[in-house]
C-alpha positions in Angstrom: 94.5 -64.1 -15.0 91.1 -64.8 -16.3 88.4 -64.2 -13.8 85.7 -67.2 -13.1 82.4 -66.7 -14.8 80.7 -66.6 -11.4 83.4 -64.0 -10.1 82.2 -61.8 -13.4 78.7 -61.9 -12.8 79.0 -61.3 -9.0 81.3 -58.0 -10.1 78.9 -57.0 -12.5 76.0 -57.2 -9.9 77.6 -55.0 -7.6 78.6 -52.5 -10.0 74.8 -52.2 -10.9 72.9 -52.6 -7.8 75.2 -52.0 -5.2 75.5 -48.6 -3.1 79.3 -47.2 -3.5 80.2 -47.5 0.1 83.0 -49.0 2.0 83.9 -52.2 1.3 82.6 -52.3 -2.4 86.1 -51.5 -4.3 87.5 -54.0 -1.4 84.9 -57.0 -2.2 85.8 -56.2 -6.4 89.5 -56.2 -5.7 88.5 -59.7 -3.7 86.7 -61.3 -6.6 89.2 -60.1 -8.8 92.0 -62.4 -7.1 94.1 -59.7 -5.3 94.9 -59.3 -1.8 93.2 -57.2 0.8 94.7 -56.0 3.9 92.8 -57.2 7.4 91.0 -53.7 7.5 89.8 -54.2 3.9 88.7 -57.8 4.1 86.3 -56.8 6.6 85.1 -54.1 5.2 84.8 -56.3 2.0 83.2 -58.9 4.5 80.6 -56.0 5.7 79.8 -54.9 2.1 78.8 -58.3 1.1 77.2 -59.5 4.0 74.9 -56.2 4.3 73.9 -57.1 1.0 75.7 -54.1 -1.0 74.1 -51.4 1.5 71.1 -51.6 -0.9 68.9 -50.2 1.8 71.3 -47.5 2.7 74.7 -47.0 5.1 73.7 -48.4 8.3 74.8 -50.2 11.1 73.9 -54.0 10.6 72.9 -54.5 14.1 74.8 -57.8 14.8 76.0 -57.7 17.8 76.9 -61.1 18.3 79.5 -60.9 14.5 82.7 -60.8 15.7 83.4 -58.3 12.9 80.8 -56.0 14.3 82.9 -53.7 16.6 85.0 -52.9 13.3 82.0 -52.2 11.3 82.4 -49.5 8.8 79.4 -47.7 10.0 79.0 -48.9 13.4 78.1 -45.5 15.3 80.1 -47.6 18.6 83.3 -48.2 16.6 85.7 -47.3 19.2 89.1 -46.8 17.2 92.4 -48.1 18.8 94.8 -45.2 20.0 98.4 -45.4 18.1 101.3 -45.9 19.8 102.5 -42.4 21.4 106.0 -41.4 19.5 109.2 -40.4 21.1 110.8 -37.4 20.9 113.8 -38.7 19.3 111.2 -40.2 16.3 109.9 -37.1 16.6 112.6 -35.3 15.2 113.9 -37.8 12.9 110.4 -37.5 11.3 110.8 -33.6 11.1 114.8 -33.9 10.0 113.2 -35.9 7.0 110.3 -33.7 6.3 113.0 -30.5 6.2 115.4 -32.2 3.8 112.6 -33.7 1.5 110.7 -29.8 1.4 114.3 -28.1 0.5 114.7 -31.2 -2.0 111.4 -29.5 -3.7 112.9 -26.1 -3.9 
């Protein structure tokens, strides 16, 4: 698949001027026409919106942005708690790991 000329130029610009930060690889992946997960898309958007983090990896401060709670460098970002596993599920996982480790020996 051939990339459109503006995307090639943009990717070159990102690689030349952009800071290595969360979202850089995801934005390039998007510009290359690949699919992103929801989290990757958020990181890519923030990287793009913050000017490739050229002024540093800091919170953008855009409290009104609907993606701000998920911004990679938001100091107030709250991670959602995962679902607790049932004891039965934990035992199944332990048994699977045990079987896998025996296969490696």
